[in-house]
Backbone as a ProteinNet text record, in pm:
[ID]
protein_1_A
[PRIMARY]
XXXXXXXXXXXXXXXXXXXXXXXXXXXXXXXXXXXXXXXXXXXXXXXXXXXXXXXXXXXXXXXXXXXXXXXXXXXXXXXXXXXXXXXXXXXXXXXXXXXXXXXXXXXXXXXXXXXXXXXXXXXXXXXXXXXXXXXXXXXXXXXXXXXXXXXXXXXXXXXXXXXXXXXXXXXXXXXXXXXXXXXX
[TERTIARY]
85.2	0	89.7	59.8	137.1	60.3	133.2	76.1	147.6	71.8	131.6	155.7	280.9	314	333.9	414	438.3	579.1	592.7	724.3	794.9	921.7	1003.9	1046.1	961.6	986.5	946.6	1021.7	982.1	840.4	803.2	669.9	558.5	590.5	492.6	486.7	565.5	562.2	652.2	744.5	830	904.3	963.7	1033.2	940.6	818.3	723.8	682.3	659.4	622.7	733.1	857.9	969.6	978.2	960.9	962.5	848.4	731	617.5	647.8	722.4	755.2	835.9	910.7	989.1	898.3	770.8	675.1	582.5	605.4	511.9	579.8	504.4	545.4	444	483.8	395	335.6	417	375	490.2	455.2	550.4	493.8	581.9	540.3	614.5	538.3	596	633.9	759.4	812	882.7	857.9	931.1	1046.5	1171	1283.8	1328	1280.4	1317.4	1456.9	1498.8	1631	1624.4	1738.3	1743.3	1747.9	1714.5	1726	1648	1529.9	1449.5	1511.5	1601	1660.4	1746.6	1788.5	1869	1783.6	1654.2	1562.9	1561.1	1561.3	1564.4	1450.1	1336.8	1220.1	1233.1	1322.4	1343.4	1423.6	1409.4	1478.8	1615.6	1721.1	1851.1	1909.4	1871.1	1925.7	1829.3	1739.1	1637.2	1699.1	1793.6	1855.5	1923.3	1997.5	2066.9	1967.2	1856.3	1755.3	1687.6	1658.9	1599.5	1691.3	1819.8	1916.1	1933.3	1938.9	1955.1	1840.1	1719.2	1601.6	1582.8	1655.7	1643.9	1513.9	1463.6	1335	1350.2	1471.5	1495.8	1399.2	1369.2	1280.4	1133.4	1102.4	964.3	938.7	1042.2	1029.4	1053.7	959.1	972.5	1004.7	1130.4	1171.4	1136.7	1043.4	989.6	1042.2	1085.7	1127.9	1010.5	1041.9	938	860.1	731.5	645.6	567.4	521.3	436.5	298.3	220.2	86.2	0.3	12.4	-71.7	-29.8	90.9	136.3	102	64.4	38	-74	-182.6	-285.1	-229.5	-131.5	-72.3	4.8	68.6	141.4	41.2	-62.8	-163.5	-237.3	-255	-326.3	-255	-127.6	-50.9	-64.7	-134.7	-145.9	-289.4	-303.9	-436.6	-475.2	-375.3	-398.4	-315.3	-371.5	-298.5	-284.1	-164.3	-137.8	-132.7	-192.9	-169.2	-110.1	21.9	90.8	138.3	65.8	105.9	103.9	202.4	203.5	111	101.5	10.1	43.1	170.2	208.5	153.9	124.1	75.4	-65.4	-102.4	-223.1	-352.2	-350.2	-472.3	-579.5	-544.2	-643.6	-632.2	-568.5	-539	-648.1	-671.1	-758.3	-691.1	-583.7	-497.9	-557.4	-510.5	-551.6	-522.9	-412.7	-375	-482.6	-559.4	-669.2	-769.3	-802.6	-899.6	-839.8	-709.9	-643.4	-650.1	-628.3	-640.3	-784.1	-879.6	-1019.7	-1052.2	-1006	-1035.5	-971	-867.3	-800.6	-864.3	-966.6	-1034.1	-951.7	-876.6	-791.1	-850.3	-835.3	-863	-757.6	-788.4	-695.8	-671.9	-555.5	-523.3	-484.1	-552	-533.1	-506.6	-455.9	-431.6	-563.1	-567.5	-687.5	-713.5	-611.6	-625.9	-655.8	-662.3	-696.2	-848.3	-906.3	-1050.8	-1128.6	-1099.7	-1175.6	-1148.5	-1022.5	-990.9	-1054.1	-1038.6	-1092.1	-1245	-1308.1	-1453.5	-1498.2	-1434.5	-1469.6	-1448.8	-1337.4	-1307.4	-1412	-1449.4	-1550.3	-1687.9	-1728.8	-1861.5	-1875.5	-1770.6	-1777.1	-1737.9	-1679.1	-1637.5	-1527.4	-1428.4	-1328.9	-1189.5	-1175.4	-1043.6	-1042.5	-925	-905	-824	-836.7	-759	-674.9	-555	-469.1	-375.4	-302.4	-203.3	-81	-62.9	46.9	181.9	185.4	313	358	279.3	306.4	328.1	454.1	480.6	405	389	317.5	170	110	-30.5	-46.6	44.9	38	55.7	150.9	172.5	48.4	-15.3	-136.3	-249.8	-260.9	-365.3	-340.9	-217.5	-183.6	-206.1	-167.9	-187.4	-335.8	-417.2	-562.4	-613.1	-566.3	-605.6	-546.8	-421.3	-354.9	-424.8	-468.1	-526.2	-672.7	-734.1	-873.4	-884.4	-832.1	-829.5	-968.5	-1068.7	-1203.6	-1256.6	-1239.6	-1287.3	-1203.5	-1073.4	-987.6	-1033.4	-1064.2	-1114.5	-1249.4	-1335.8	-1466.8	-1448.8	-1354.7	-1326	-1282.4	-1199.5	-1154.8	-1270.8	-1362.2	-1480.3	-1566.2	-1584.7	-1663.3	-1593.2	-1459.9	-1383.2	-1408.2	-1400.7	-1423.2	-1566.7	-1662	-1802.5	-1825.5	-1770.2	-1785.8	-1719.4	-1604.5	-1536.5	-1623.8	-1674	-1753.4	-1884.1	-1948.2	-2079.2	-2071.7	-1967.9	-1970.5	-1843.2	-1730.7	-1605.5	-1521.6	-1571.4	-1498.1	-1538.9	-1465.9	-1493.6	-1636.1	-1682.1	-1816.1	-1923	-1911.2	-2007.8	-2000.9	-1881.2	-1864.9	-1926.5	-1902.8	-1957.8	-2110.7	-2165.7	-2310.9	-2370.5	-2307.7	-2355.9	-2344.4	-2236.5	-2215.3	-2320.1	-2343	-2441.8	-2582.7	-2614.3	-2745.5	-2761.2	-2656	-2662	-2677.9	-2613.8	-2621.8	-2754.3	-2819.8	-2949.1	-3063.1	-3044.2	-3148.7	-3131.8	-3019.2	-2991.2	-3057.8
-117	0	123.2	217.1	341.3	453.2	528.9	636.8	766.7	875.5	1007.9	1072.2	1107.5	1184.5	1331.1	1358.1	1495.8	1539.7	1666.3	1725.6	1661.4	1631.1	1574.9	1683.1	1709.9	1816.4	1769.7	1808.5	1773.4	1820.3	1940.6	1992.6	1914.7	1844.6	1759.1	1619.8	1593.6	1464.3	1359.5	1400.1	1303.1	1209.8	1257	1162.8	1052.7	1086.9	987.3	890.6	943.2	857.5	756	801.3	708.9	603.7	645.1	548.3	447.2	493.4	402.4	297.3	335.6	241.8	122.1	137.4	24.5	-86.9	-56.8	-153.3	-209.8	-175	-209	-283.3	-372	-437.5	-403.6	-419.4	-398.5	-257.9	-159.7	-19.6	63.3	157	256.2	393.9	485.5	622	717.1	805.2	905	1028.1	1068	1185.3	1273	1402.5	1500	1549.3	1515.7	1544.8	1689.5	1773.2	1914.4	1941.3	1864.1	1888.4	2007.9	2070	2187.4	2312.6	2427.8	2555	2558.7	2496.3	2500.3	2418.9	2327.8	2240.7	2317.8	2436.6	2515.2	2576.1	2574.5	2628.2	2536.2	2591.8	2513	2414	2444.3	2359.7	2222.2	2203	2071	1987	1859.1	1766.8	1733.6	1801.5	1786	1645.6	1572.5	1438.3	1329.1	1362.6	1267.7	1137.7	1147.3	1025.7	943.2	1008.6	937.4	868.6	937	878.1	757.7	767.9	655.6	533.9	555.1	444.5	391.2	482.2	441.5	351.3	383.2	303.9	179.6	170.7	55.4	52.1	169.6	176.6	227.4	221.4	273	211.6	81.8	14.8	52	127.4	167.4	315	389	532.6	561.4	628.7	673.4	822.4	856	996.1	1050.6	1143	1193.6	1333.3	1354.1	1488.3	1584.4	1710.2	1813.5	1813	1842.3	1850.5	1981.8	2025.3	2143.5	2107.1	2207.2	2180.9	2103.4	2134.1	2065	1919.6	1882.2	1743.8	1661.4	1726.8	1657.1	1552.5	1575.1	1469.8	1336.5	1339.4	1214.3	1142.9	1219.3	1158.8	1101.2	1177.4	1130.4	1007.5	996.7	882.8	750.4	756	634.9	592	672.4	647.8	611.2	529.9	492.4	567.7	621.1	688.4	815.5	920.8	1045	1072.8	1107.9	1140.2	1290.5	1334	1467.7	1441.1	1432.5	1380.8	1490.1	1599.5	1710.6	1671.5	1721.8	1706.4	1808.6	1803.5	1893	2041.2	2072	2212.4	2273.6	2191.9	2244.5	2194.7	2080.5	2014.9	2041.6	2092	2102.5	2186.1	2302.3	2392.5	2397.9	2299.9	2303.1	2236.4	2291.3	2230.9	2259	2182.7	2217.1	2180.3	2252.5	2223.3	2079.8	2024.3	1889.1	1787.3	1806.8	1716	1714.5	1831.8	1841.9	1794	1810.2	1755.4	1603.4	1542.7	1396.9	1353.1	1425.6	1392.1	1400.4	1506.6	1525	1416.6	1351.7	1242.3	1107.1	1107.5	982.9	892.2	953	877.7	875.1	761.6	757.1	843.9	895.9	984.8	938.5	975.4	956.7	1094	1136.9	1270.9	1261.7	1369.2	1368.5	1362.2	1276.6	1263.2	1389.6	1468.3	1592.1	1713.1	1693.8	1802.5	1808.8	1900.6	1905.7	1904.2	1997.4	2007.3	1890.2	1850.7	1739.1	1609.4	1576.3	1449.2	1448	1564	1571.9	1544.1	1610.9	1593.1	1447.5	1388.7	1250	1154.9	1175.3	1088.6	1108.5	1232.3	1259.7	1206.4	1217.9	1175.9	1029.2	966.5	826.7	806.3	896.7	897	854	810.6	769.7	746.2	758.6	731.9	844	856.4	952.9	875.9	927.6	866.1	972.1	935.7	1025.9	1026.3	1134	1144.4	1167.1	1175.9	1186.3	1050.9	946	811.2	717.1	680.7	595	461.7	403.2	275.5	293.1	402	428.4	453.6	528.3	553.6	423.7	341.9	213.4	125.5	119.8	38.2	90.3	221.5	281.4	250.6	264	231.8	83.4	-2.2	-146.8	-180.5	-111.4	-133.6	-104	4.9	39.5	-59.5	-93.4	-189.5	-325	-367	-499.3	-507.6	-394.1	-392.2	-307.3	-359.8	-279.3	-241.4	-324.4	-290.7	-168.6	-165	-49.6	74	56.2	169.5	230.4	146.2	195.7	265.2	209.3	271.3	408.7	419.7	550.3	650.1	605.6	691.4	737.3	645.6	683.5	784.5	761.4	856.8	992.4	990.6	1116.6	1197.6	1133.3	1204.7	1256.1	1172.8	1214.9	1333.6	1327.1	1437	1564	1549	1665.4	1732.5	1654.1	1708.9	1771.2	1706.7	1755.4	1868.2	1865.9	1958.6	2038.6	1998.3	2059.7	2122	2127.8	2193.5	2341.1	2420.6	2563.3	2590.5	2516.1	2540.1	2522.7	2416	2392.3	2502.3	2547.2	2653.8	2784.2	2817.2	2940.3	2933.6	2818.9	2803.2	2828	2772	2794	2940.5	3004.6	3145.2	3232	3205.5	3281.9	3261.1	3138.6	3110.7	3183.4	3189.7	3258.3	3408.7	3466.5	3610.5	3653.6	3566.9	3603.5	3589.2	3511.1	3495.4	3593.1	3660.6	3752.2	3887.1
0	0	0	-88.1	-95.4	-26.3	54.9	136.3	102	93.1	73.4	209.2	234	353.7	317.1	217.4	175.3	207.7	242.7	265.9	384.2	364.9	472.3	568.5	666.4	762.4	902	1003.3	1139.2	1173	1129.8	1158.1	1092.1	984.1	916.5	977.4	1078.9	1145.6	1083.4	999	929.8	1024.3	1134.1	1223.3	1276.8	1310.5	1362.1	1251	1130.6	1017.9	990.7	989.7	966.3	1075.2	1201.3	1311.6	1297.7	1254.7	1236.7	1130	1027.4	920.2	969.3	1078.4	1130.9	1181.2	1204	1257.7	1149.4	1024.1	916.5	802.6	739.4	616.6	508.9	384.4	269.9	266.2	304.3	302.4	245.6	157.7	108	138.5	176.7	206.8	113.8	47.5	-42.5	38.5	24.2	93.9	-8.5	-0.9	-80.4	6.1	-31	57.9	60.5	-28.5	-24.8	-75	-172.3	-230.3	-324.3	-345.1	-431.3	-346.4	-404.2	-332.1	-201.2	-197.9	-75.6	37	4.7	106.6	205.6	171	263.6	374.2	355.9	455.9	577.7	696.6	820	833.1	773.7	795.4	732.6	632.4	575.8	673.7	665.6	754.5	693.5	737.6	672.4	685.5	788	808.9	762.6	669.1	623.9	572.9	481.3	426.5	535	624	731.1	823.3	853	942.8	877.2	747.8	674.6	682.3	659.5	664.7	806.5	904.4	1044.5	1088.9	1044	1081.5	994.3	884.6	795.6	717.6	679.4	608.3	465	410.7	275.6	172.9	186.6	91.6	111	215	243.4	217.2	179.8	156.7	9.3	-52.3	-190.2	-184.4	-210	-212.1	-349.7	-352.4	-478.8	-506.6	-629.1	-668.9	-658	-638.8	-634.1	-764.9	-755.6	-873.3	-867.8	-982.2	-986.9	-934.7	-899.1	-846.3	-945.1	-1074.6	-1172.4	-1193.3	-1151.9	-1162.2	-1037.6	-930	-804.7	-815.2	-888.5	-898.3	-949.8	-1039.1	-1088.2	-977.7	-890.9	-779	-678.9	-646.4	-551.1	-602.5	-733.2	-791	-764.6	-730.6	-700.6	-554.7	-475	-331.1	-294.2	-189.9	-140.9	-14.9	56.1	184	187.8	247.5	269.6	417.8	460	601.1	622.3	730.7	784.2	922.5	928.1	1047	1141.4	1150.2	1236	1383.7	1455.9	1600.9	1665.5	1795.9	1868.3	1849.5	1833.3	1818.6	1690.5	1589.4	1462.9	1430.1	1482.3	1434.3	1507.2	1627.8	1707.5	1639.4	1589.5	1530.2	1377.6	1319.4	1176.7	1093.3	975.8	874.9	739.8	709.8	596.5	460.4	359.4	221.9	182.8	232.1	191.7	225.2	331.3	362.1	247.2	196.2	87.1	-45.4	-62.1	-180.6	-179.3	-63.7	-51.5	-81.3	-25.5	-50.4	-199	-264.5	-407.4	-492.5	-440.7	-511.2	-478.5	-392.7	-357.4	-268.1	-177.5	-86.4	54	121.7	264.7	333.1	451.4	520.5	663.3	714.5	856.2	908	1013.9	1069.2	1219.2	1278.8	1423.7	1502.5	1600.8	1685.2	1765.5	1791.2	1868.9	1781.1	1649.4	1557.1	1548.6	1622.4	1642	1510.6	1421.5	1296.4	1203	1189.4	1099.9	1146.5	1274.4	1323.3	1319.3	1342.1	1331.5	1187.8	1092.8	952.3	908.3	945.7	908.4	966.3	1091.2	1153.1	1090.1	1071.4	1014.6	872.7	794.1	654.4	635	737.5	726.1	622.7	623.5	516.3	561.2	684.6	731	879.7	936.7	1078.7	1142.1	1272.8	1350.1	1451.1	1475.4	1576.9	1632.2	1735.9	1795.5	1705.1	1631.4	1535.2	1600.9	1731.9	1802.2	1855.4	1829.7	1879.2	1760.3	1730.5	1615.2	1618.6	1737	1746.4	1710.6	1756.4	1724	1574.7	1514.9	1371.8	1294.2	1333.9	1265.7	1275.7	1391.6	1408.4	1319.9	1308.3	1224.4	1077.3	1033.1	894.3	867.9	961.8	945.2	931.7	1006.5	997.7	856.3	798	660.8	560.5	578.6	488.9	491	609.8	625.9	585.2	556	510.6	384	272.7	149.9	99.2	123.1	77.3	152.2	282.8	359.9	330.4	310.4	275.1	142.9	45.3	-83.6	-66.4	18.9	44.5	110	202.1	263.3	156.8	63	-45.3	-133.2	-163.4	-243.9	-168.9	-38.4	41.4	49.5	54.4	58.8	-67.4	-181.8	-307.4	-315.3	-277.3	-279.3	-185.2	-66	30.2	-22.5	-84.2	-140.3	-246.2	-338.6	-448.4	-397.5	-302	-254.3	-151.5	-65.8	46.7	70.9	14.9	57.9	-53.5	-174.7	-282.7	-287.1	-363.6	-370.7	-418	-517.4	-570.9	-463.2	-384.6	-276.8	-171.4	-140.1	-41	-91.4	-218.3	-275.8	-277.8	-315.5	-317.4	-177.6	-73.8	63.3	102.8	65.7	97.4	27.6	-98	-172.6	-115.6	-79.2	-19.2	112.7	191.3	321.1	302.5	202.7	183.8	122.1	47	-13.5	86.5	191.9	293.3	407.5	410.9	523.4	503.4
[MASK]
++++++++++++++++++++++++++++++++++++++++++++++++++++++++++++++++++++++++++++++++++++++++++++++++++++++++++++++++++++++++++++++++++++++++++++++++++++++++++++++++++++++++++++++++++++++++

C-alpha cells in the first residue's frame, strides 16, 4: 500500500512517520525530501537520508522529486492513503488544504486525533481514521488497519471524493455562501 506523507519536515511529522515504518510491512510512504534551493531552509529535515538508513526503512520510503501543483494529482493517484501527520504544536487547530487535496483524489486519510476540525470531519464523513500522530506505534497500528482492510480503505476513499464534491470543494462553499447572503 502506498501512502502520501508529503514534505520531509519535522513539523509535518516526518520523524514519527519514519519510526512508524519500522513496525510495518507492505507499506511505502511518499516523501518529498526538499532537495534543491528550498533544502537550505531550516524547515526541511537535513538528516532525512541518514535517518531513513539508520532506521532501515529505505525500501519503504519513496523519495519523490518536487512537482508542480498541476502534476500533483498524478502523484496522488498512485497512493491509497494520505497522512496529515502534524504534532500537537501544529495540528490542534489546523484544517490544511492537503486534507482536501487527498479527498479530491479519492484517498482515505489519517489525521491527528487531537486536531478538532480534521478528526470531526473525518468521523462525520467516514473517510479515514484519527490517531495520535506523536506516537509511532499508534500511527503504525492505524496504517496497518487500513492496509489490512483494502475494501474499507477503498470505500473511505470513495466517500472522501463524494464528500469533497458535494460539500467541501470551492463550488459547494460558494453556493452555501451565496445562499446565506441572499437569505440575510
